[in-house]
N, CA, C and O atoms as CSV, one atom per row, in Angstrom:
chain,resi,resn,atom,element,x,y,z
A,1,MET,N,N,99.270,48.521,-58.320
A,1,MET,CA,C,99.959,49.667,-58.903
A,1,MET,C,C,99.749,50.860,-57.975
A,1,MET,O,O,98.668,51.044,-57.417
A,2,ILE,N,N,100.792,51.662,-57.820
A,2,ILE,CA,C,100.742,52.899,-57.038
A,2,ILE,C,C,100.678,54.052,-58.031
A,2,ILE,O,O,101.339,54.023,-59.069
A,3,TYR,N,N,99.874,55.075,-57.708
A,3,TYR,CA,C,99.723,56.217,-58.594
A,3,TYR,C,C,100.129,57.496,-57.881
A,3,TYR,O,O,99.970,57.618,-56.666
A,4,GLN,N,N,100.653,58.447,-58.643
A,4,GLN,CA,C,101.196,59.702,-58.126
A,4,GLN,C,C,100.312,60.877,-58.488
A,4,GLN,O,O,99.959,61.056,-59.654
A,5,GLY,N,N,99.952,61.676,-57.503
A,5,GLY,CA,C,99.299,62.956,-57.728
A,5,GLY,C,C,97.882,62.887,-58.270
A,5,GLY,O,O,97.317,61.806,-58.441
A,6,LYS,N,N,97.314,64.064,-58.539
A,6,LYS,CA,C,95.942,64.162,-59.044
A,6,LYS,C,C,95.806,63.550,-60.425
A,6,LYS,O,O,94.761,62.988,-60.756
A,7,ALA,N,N,96.842,63.653,-61.228
A,7,ALA,CA,C,96.807,63.087,-62.576
A,7,ALA,C,C,96.941,61.565,-62.556
A,7,ALA,O,O,96.745,60.903,-63.574
A,8,ARG,N,N,97.279,61.018,-61.382
A,8,ARG,CA,C,97.369,59.570,-61.176
A,8,ARG,C,C,98.356,58.905,-62.138
A,8,ARG,O,O,98.049,57.885,-62.754
A,9,TYR,N,N,99.535,59.496,-62.256
A,9,TYR,CA,C,100.589,58.879,-63.060
A,9,TYR,C,C,101.037,57.588,-62.381
A,9,TYR,O,O,101.267,57.580,-61.171
A,10,PRO,N,N,101.163,56.503,-63.133
A,10,PRO,CA,C,101.622,55.261,-62.503
A,10,PRO,C,C,103.072,55.379,-62.050
A,10,PRO,O,O,103.922,55.887,-62.782
A,11,VAL,N,N,103.343,54.910,-60.846
A,11,VAL,CA,C,104.702,54.903,-60.319
A,11,VAL,C,C,105.351,53.597,-60.762
A,11,VAL,O,O,104.913,52.515,-60.369
A,12,ARG,N,N,106.376,53.699,-61.566
A,12,ARG,CA,C,107.034,52.521,-62.121
A,12,ARG,C,C,108.381,52.243,-61.452
A,12,ARG,O,O,109.006,51.211,-61.695
A,13,GLU,N,N,108.815,53.171,-60.613
A,13,GLU,CA,C,110.140,53.034,-60.027
A,13,GLU,C,C,110.183,53.806,-58.713
A,13,GLU,O,O,109.602,54.885,-58.598
A,14,ALA,N,N,110.859,53.260,-57.751
A,14,ALA,CA,C,111.100,53.950,-56.483
A,14,ALA,C,C,112.600,53.923,-56.228
A,14,ALA,O,O,113.266,52.922,-56.493
A,15,VAL,N,N,113.119,55.011,-55.721
A,15,VAL,CA,C,114.553,55.121,-55.476
A,15,VAL,C,C,114.779,55.234,-53.977
A,15,VAL,O,O,114.179,56.078,-53.311
A,16,LEU,N,N,115.631,54.397,-53.460
A,16,LEU,CA,C,116.014,54.452,-52.053
A,16,LEU,C,C,117.402,55.071,-51.993
A,16,LEU,O,O,118.361,54.525,-52.538
A,17,HIS,N,N,117.500,56.200,-51.334
A,17,HIS,CA,C,118.769,56.921,-51.217
A,17,HIS,C,C,119.262,56.776,-49.786
A,17,HIS,O,O,118.495,56.948,-48.838
A,18,CYS,N,N,120.514,56.468,-49.633
A,18,CYS,CA,C,121.065,56.386,-48.284
A,18,CYS,C,C,122.216,57.377,-48.159
A,18,CYS,O,O,122.881,57.712,-49.140
A,19,CYS,N,N,122.429,57.829,-46.951
A,19,CYS,CA,C,123.522,58.768,-46.743
A,19,CYS,C,C,124.738,58.016,-46.210
A,19,CYS,O,O,124.620,56.991,-45.539
A,20,ALA,N,N,125.867,58.540,-46.522
A,20,ALA,CA,C,127.122,57.938,-46.077
A,20,ALA,C,C,127.412,58.420,-44.663
A,20,ALA,O,O,127.885,59.537,-44.452
A,21,ILE,N,N,127.121,57.563,-43.710
A,21,ILE,CA,C,127.352,57.916,-42.303
A,21,ILE,C,C,128.287,56.892,-41.679
A,21,ILE,O,O,128.418,55.767,-42.163
A,22,ASN,N,N,128.916,57.295,-40.622
A,22,ASN,CA,C,129.750,56.370,-39.871
A,22,ASN,C,C,128.862,55.441,-39.058
A,22,ASN,O,O,127.793,55.847,-38.602
A,23,THR,N,N,129.290,54.207,-38.873
A,23,THR,CA,C,128.539,53.260,-38.068
A,23,THR,C,C,128.283,53.866,-36.689
A,23,THR,O,O,129.204,54.322,-36.011
A,24,GLY,N,N,127.028,53.860,-36.296
A,24,GLY,CA,C,126.661,54.387,-34.988
A,24,GLY,C,C,126.480,55.890,-34.925
A,24,GLY,O,O,126.173,56.425,-33.860
A,25,GLN,N,N,126.665,56.589,-36.047
A,25,GLN,CA,C,126.597,58.051,-36.041
A,25,GLN,C,C,125.253,58.566,-35.528
A,25,GLN,O,O,125.206,59.600,-34.861
A,26,PHE,N,N,124.175,57.871,-35.824
A,26,PHE,CA,C,122.857,58.323,-35.400
A,26,PHE,C,C,122.328,57.540,-34.199
A,26,PHE,O,O,121.164,57.695,-33.831
A,27,ASP,N,N,123.157,56.710,-33.591
A,27,ASP,CA,C,122.723,55.980,-32.397
A,27,ASP,C,C,122.282,56.979,-31.327
A,27,ASP,O,O,122.887,58.038,-31.155
A,28,HIS,N,N,121.243,56.627,-30.633
A,28,HIS,CA,C,120.719,57.431,-29.524
A,28,HIS,C,C,120.135,58.764,-29.973
A,28,HIS,O,O,119.967,59.678,-29.165
A,29,MET,N,N,119.822,58.876,-31.284
A,29,MET,CA,C,119.147,60.080,-31.786
A,29,MET,C,C,117.724,59.698,-32.173
A,29,MET,O,O,117.488,58.610,-32.698
A,30,THR,N,N,116.789,60.584,-31.916
A,30,THR,CA,C,115.412,60.361,-32.336
A,30,THR,C,C,115.322,60.606,-33.843
A,30,THR,O,O,116.191,61.262,-34.418
A,31,PRO,N,N,114.275,60.082,-34.483
A,31,PRO,CA,C,114.097,60.387,-35.909
A,31,PRO,C,C,114.065,61.891,-36.183
A,31,PRO,O,O,114.592,62.345,-37.198
A,32,PHE,N,N,113.450,62.668,-35.282
A,32,PHE,CA,C,113.412,64.118,-35.489
A,32,PHE,C,C,114.808,64.722,-35.436
A,32,PHE,O,O,115.117,65.619,-36.221
A,33,GLN,N,N,115.652,64.254,-34.535
A,33,GLN,CA,C,117.027,64.759,-34.457
A,33,GLN,C,C,117.810,64.416,-35.726
A,33,GLN,O,O,118.590,65.230,-36.222
A,34,VAL,N,N,117.598,63.213,-36.241
A,34,VAL,CA,C,118.276,62.820,-37.489
A,34,VAL,C,C,117.770,63.689,-38.635
A,34,VAL,O,O,118.566,64.189,-39.430
A,35,PHE,N,N,116.456,63.873,-38.726
A,35,PHE,CA,C,115.872,64.734,-39.755
A,35,PHE,C,C,116.480,66.129,-39.691
A,35,PHE,O,O,116.879,66.688,-40.712
A,36,THR,N,N,116.547,66.686,-38.489
A,36,THR,CA,C,117.091,68.033,-38.305
A,36,THR,C,C,118.544,68.104,-38.757
A,36,THR,O,O,118.956,69.086,-39.374
A,37,THR,N,N,119.319,67.072,-38.455
A,37,THR,CA,C,120.726,67.031,-38.846
A,37,THR,C,C,120.866,66.980,-40.362
A,37,THR,O,O,121.629,67.752,-40.943
A,38,VAL,N,N,120.135,66.074,-41.004
A,38,VAL,CA,C,120.217,65.945,-42.467
A,38,VAL,C,C,119.699,67.212,-43.137
A,38,VAL,O,O,120.264,67.662,-44.134
A,39,ASN,N,N,118.631,67.790,-42.597
A,39,ASN,CA,C,118.101,69.036,-43.143
A,39,ASN,C,C,119.149,70.147,-43.061
A,39,ASN,O,O,119.313,70.919,-44.006
A,40,ARG,N,N,119.856,70.226,-41.935
A,40,ARG,CA,C,120.907,71.238,-41.790
A,40,ARG,C,C,122.019,71.015,-42.812
A,40,ARG,O,O,122.485,71.969,-43.437
A,41,TRP,N,N,122.454,69.749,-42.990
A,41,TRP,CA,C,123.489,69.444,-43.983
A,41,TRP,C,C,123.085,69.957,-45.363
A,41,TRP,O,O,123.880,70.588,-46.060
A,42,HIS,N,N,121.831,69.678,-45.749
A,42,HIS,CA,C,121.380,70.080,-47.083
A,42,HIS,C,C,121.267,71.586,-47.200
A,42,HIS,O,O,121.647,72.158,-48.222
A,43,THR,N,N,120.750,72.236,-46.166
A,43,THR,CA,C,120.632,73.692,-46.191
A,43,THR,C,C,122.007,74.344,-46.282
A,43,THR,O,O,122.185,75.310,-47.023
A,44,GLU,N,N,122.976,73.827,-45.536
A,44,GLU,CA,C,124.339,74.373,-45.575
A,44,GLU,C,C,124.976,74.210,-46.948
A,44,GLU,O,O,125.845,74.997,-47.323
A,45,ARG,N,N,124.556,73.204,-47.699
A,45,ARG,CA,C,125.091,72.971,-49.038
A,45,ARG,C,C,124.310,73.716,-50.123
A,45,ARG,O,O,124.616,73.597,-51.310
A,46,GLY,N,N,123.302,74.484,-49.708
A,46,GLY,CA,C,122.581,75.334,-50.644
A,46,GLY,C,C,121.342,74.727,-51.274
A,46,GLY,O,O,120.769,75.329,-52.181
A,47,PHE,N,N,120.907,73.556,-50.826
A,47,PHE,CA,C,119.671,72.985,-51.355
A,47,PHE,C,C,118.500,73.767,-50.771
A,47,PHE,O,O,118.325,73.806,-49.554
A,48,SER,N,N,117.703,74.387,-51.630
A,48,SER,CA,C,116.636,75.266,-51.154
A,48,SER,C,C,115.503,74.526,-50.457
A,48,SER,O,O,114.782,75.118,-49.653
A,49,ASN,N,N,115.335,73.238,-50.753
A,49,ASN,CA,C,114.238,72.503,-50.124
A,49,ASN,C,C,114.686,71.717,-48.899
A,49,ASN,O,O,113.914,70.912,-48.379
A,50,GLY,N,N,115.902,71.927,-48.427
A,50,GLY,CA,C,116.367,71.268,-47.210
A,50,GLY,C,C,116.347,69.762,-47.331
A,50,GLY,O,O,116.995,69.205,-48.217
A,51,PHE,N,N,115.618,69.095,-46.461
A,51,PHE,CA,C,115.583,67.636,-46.396
A,51,PHE,C,C,115.234,67.032,-47.749
A,51,PHE,O,O,115.990,66.212,-48.268
A,52,GLY,N,N,114.123,67.415,-48.319
A,52,GLY,CA,C,113.788,67.078,-49.696
A,52,GLY,C,C,113.431,65.636,-50.010
A,52,GLY,O,O,113.352,65.283,-51.187
A,53,TYR,N,N,113.211,64.788,-49.019
A,53,TYR,CA,C,112.854,63.390,-49.265
A,53,TYR,C,C,111.433,63.134,-48.797
A,53,TYR,O,O,110.882,63.914,-48.021
A,54,HIS,N,N,110.837,62.044,-49.266
A,54,HIS,CA,C,109.483,61.685,-48.864
A,54,HIS,C,C,109.440,61.008,-47.502
A,54,HIS,O,O,108.419,61.049,-46.815
A,55,ALA,N,N,110.530,60.396,-47.118
A,55,ALA,CA,C,110.523,59.650,-45.858
A,55,ALA,C,C,111.934,59.565,-45.294
A,55,ALA,O,O,112.921,59.822,-45.984
A,56,LEU,N,N,111.999,59.200,-44.034
A,56,LEU,CA,C,113.272,58.974,-43.346
A,56,LEU,C,C,113.229,57.581,-42.737
A,56,LEU,O,O,112.358,57.280,-41.920
A,57,CYS,N,N,114.159,56.741,-43.131
A,57,CYS,CA,C,114.261,55.403,-42.553
A,57,CYS,C,C,115.506,55.388,-41.666
A,57,CYS,O,O,116.614,55.680,-42.116
A,58,MET,N,N,115.298,55.046,-40.418
A,58,MET,CA,C,116.402,55.017,-39.465
A,58,MET,C,C,117.255,53.782,-39.683
A,58,MET,O,O,116.785,52.798,-40.254
A,59,PRO,N,N,118.511,53.819,-39.233
A,59,PRO,CA,C,119.405,52.652,-39.403
A,59,PRO,C,C,118.835,51.347,-38.845
A,59,PRO,O,O,119.173,50.267,-39.331
A,60,ASP,N,N,117.969,51.438,-37.824
A,60,ASP,CA,C,117.395,50.212,-37.256
A,60,ASP,C,C,116.134,49.761,-38.014
A,60,ASP,O,O,115.495,48.782,-37.628
A,61,GLY,N,N,115.785,50.468,-39.079
A,61,GLY,CA,C,114.649,50.082,-39.908
A,61,GLY,C,C,113.355,50.812,-39.615
A,61,GLY,O,O,112.392,50.670,-40.368
A,62,THR,N,N,113.303,51.589,-38.547
A,62,THR,CA,C,112.060,52.322,-38.245
A,62,THR,C,C,111.878,53.479,-39.189
A,62,THR,O,O,110.891,54.208,-39.088
């Protein structure tokens, strides 16, 4: 079992969110460049926390 935070709430569900990108859109970009791009998209749309995810998984699985 995985637990969340100091209160150690049990994690019962994990959500994997993917973005709608064109095939090859992030080819030849480093993870930091992809992060920066997605962060900019979210900031431009008014999300105050920018990127807002726990992790970034690249199209090749890294």
